C-alpha positions as CSV (number, residue, x, y, z in Angstrom):
1,M,-146.0,131.2,-57.6
2,T,-146.2,127.9,-56.0
3,E,-143.6,126.9,-53.4
4,T,-142.7,123.2,-53.0
5,A,-141.7,121.9,-49.6
6,V,-138.2,120.7,-49.4
7,N,-137.6,117.5,-47.4
8,P,-134.2,117.8,-45.8
9,A,-133.9,114.0,-45.4
10,E,-134.5,113.5,-49.1
11,T,-132.1,116.4,-50.0
12,L,-129.4,114.8,-47.8
13,A,-130.0,111.3,-49.3
14,A,-129.8,112.7,-52.8
15,R,-126.6,114.4,-52.1
16,L,-125.1,111.3,-50.5
17,Q,-126.3,109.3,-53.4
18,G,-124.5,111.6,-55.8
19,L,-121.1,111.1,-54.2
20,E,-118.4,109.4,-56.5
21,S,-118.1,106.4,-54.2
22,T,-121.7,105.4,-54.6
23,G,-122.4,103.0,-57.6
24,R,-118.8,101.7,-57.5
25,F,-119.9,98.3,-56.4
26,S,-123.2,96.5,-57.4
27,P,-125.9,96.0,-54.9
28,E,-125.0,92.3,-54.9
29,V,-121.4,92.9,-53.9
30,L,-122.5,95.3,-51.1
31,E,-125.1,92.7,-49.8
32,Y,-122.3,90.0,-49.8
33,V,-120.0,92.3,-47.8
34,G,-122.9,93.2,-45.5
35,D,-123.4,89.5,-44.9
36,M,-119.7,89.1,-44.1
37,A,-119.8,92.1,-41.6
38,Y,-122.9,90.7,-39.9
39,N,-121.3,87.3,-39.6
40,L,-118.1,88.9,-38.2
41,L,-120.2,90.9,-35.6
42,S,-122.1,87.6,-34.7
43,Q,-118.8,85.8,-34.2
44,G,-117.6,88.5,-31.8
45,R,-115.0,89.9,-34.2
46,T,-116.4,93.4,-33.6
47,E,-113.4,95.5,-34.7
48,D,-113.4,93.6,-38.0
49,A,-117.0,94.1,-38.4
50,Y,-116.6,97.8,-37.6
51,R,-114.2,98.0,-40.5
52,Y,-116.5,96.2,-42.9
53,Y,-119.5,98.4,-42.0
54,G,-117.3,101.5,-42.4
55,F,-116.4,100.3,-46.0
56,L,-120.1,99.7,-46.6
57,A,-121.2,103.1,-45.2
58,F,-118.7,104.8,-47.5
59,Y,-119.8,103.0,-50.7
60,A,-123.6,103.0,-49.8
61,P,-124.0,106.1,-47.6
62,T,-127.8,106.1,-47.8
63,D,-128.2,102.5,-46.7
64,T,-128.8,103.0,-43.0
65,R,-128.4,99.2,-42.3
66,F,-124.7,99.6,-42.7
67,I,-124.5,102.9,-40.8
68,V,-126.4,101.4,-37.9
69,G,-124.2,98.3,-38.1
70,Q,-121.1,100.4,-37.7
71,G,-122.8,102.2,-34.8
72,I,-123.6,99.0,-33.1
73,C,-120.0,97.9,-33.4
74,A,-118.8,101.3,-32.1
75,R,-121.0,101.1,-29.1
76,E,-119.8,97.5,-28.4
77,L,-116.2,98.8,-28.7
78,G,-117.0,101.5,-26.0
79,R,-117.0,104.3,-28.6
80,I,-120.3,105.6,-27.4
81,A,-120.0,109.2,-28.7
82,E,-119.1,107.9,-32.1
83,A,-122.0,105.3,-32.0
84,R,-124.4,108.3,-31.2
85,L,-123.2,110.2,-34.2
86,L,-123.7,107.2,-36.5
87,F,-127.2,106.6,-35.1
88,D,-127.9,110.3,-35.5
89,M,-126.7,110.2,-39.1
90,A,-129.0,107.2,-39.8
91,A,-132.0,109.3,-38.2
92,C,-131.1,112.1,-40.5
93,I,-131.2,110.0,-43.6
94,R,-134.3,108.0,-42.5
95,P,-136.3,110.1,-40.1
96,D,-139.3,107.7,-40.7
97,E,-137.4,104.9,-38.8
98,P,-137.7,105.9,-35.0
99,V,-135.3,103.2,-33.9
100,H,-132.3,105.2,-35.0
101,T,-133.4,108.0,-32.6
102,L,-134.0,105.3,-30.0
103,L,-130.5,103.9,-30.4
104,S,-129.1,107.4,-30.2
105,A,-131.0,108.1,-27.0
106,E,-129.5,105.0,-25.5
107,C,-126.0,106.4,-26.1
108,M,-127.0,109.7,-24.7
109,L,-128.0,107.9,-21.5
110,Q,-124.6,106.1,-21.5
111,L,-122.9,109.5,-22.0
112,G,-124.9,111.0,-19.1
113,Q,-126.8,113.3,-21.4
114,V,-130.1,112.5,-19.6
115,G,-132.0,115.7,-20.6
116,E,-131.3,115.2,-24.4
117,A,-132.0,111.5,-24.0
118,V,-135.5,112.2,-22.4
119,E,-136.3,114.6,-25.2
120,A,-135.3,112.0,-27.9
121,L,-137.3,109.3,-26.1
122,E,-140.3,111.5,-25.9
123,L,-140.0,112.3,-29.6
124,V,-139.8,108.6,-30.4
125,R,-143.0,107.9,-28.4
126,R,-144.9,110.7,-30.0
127,Y,-143.8,109.6,-33.5
128,C,-144.7,105.9,-32.7
129,A,-148.1,107.0,-31.4
130,A,-148.8,108.8,-34.7
131,S,-147.7,106.0,-36.9
132,E,-148.2,102.2,-37.1
133,G,-145.8,99.4,-36.9
134,D,-143.3,100.7,-34.4
135,E,-144.9,99.2,-31.2
136,D,-141.6,97.5,-30.0
137,V,-139.7,100.7,-30.4
138,A,-142.4,102.6,-28.5
139,Q,-142.2,100.1,-25.8
140,R,-138.5,100.3,-25.4
141,A,-138.7,104.1,-25.4
142,T,-141.3,104.0,-22.6
143,A,-139.3,101.5,-20.6
144,L,-136.3,103.8,-20.8
145,L,-138.2,106.8,-19.8
146,E,-139.6,104.9,-16.8
147,L,-136.1,103.7,-15.9
148,V,-134.8,107.4,-16.0
149,S,-137.7,108.6,-14.1
150,S,-137.4,105.9,-11.3
151,H,-133.7,106.5,-11.1
152,A,-134.2,110.3,-10.7
153,A,-136.8,109.8,-8.0
154,S,-134.5,107.4,-6.1
155,T,-131.7,109.9,-6.1
156,E,-133.7,112.8,-4.7
C-alpha cells in the first residue's frame, strides 16, 4: 500500500476554498474592492482599509494579499497581536512565501517575544538560503537578527 504525503497548507487552503462565502463574488469584483482597500490605506484611512481587507479575507480566504493587507492595517492601528495572527494565518496558507513569517516576527519583536522572533527569523533565513528569489526577505531577516543581537549585547 502506498501512502501519499498530506500537505497541511494545501489541506487548509482546500477547506477554506470550500467555505460557502467563497465564490460569492467574481474575481473581478474582489480585485476592485482590493484596489479600493489599497487606496484607502495609501490615503491614511487605515480603519476603513482594515474593514475592506476584512471583507476580502472573508470572501477570498485563501488570497493572502488580503489577509496581509488586513494585518498591515491592524499593525498600523496598534493591534500588534492581531496583526501577528493574521500574518501567521497567511504563513499557514502560503508557507512558500517567507515574507509572512518575517512580518509575524516583526510583530513578535514589538510584543517583546524576542525568543520566538529569533526562531522565526532564523527559519526565514534558512528557507531563503534554500530557495531563490527571496533575497530582500533574507536581508531584512538578517538585519533584524543583527539588531536583536546588538541590543542584547548592549544590555548585558
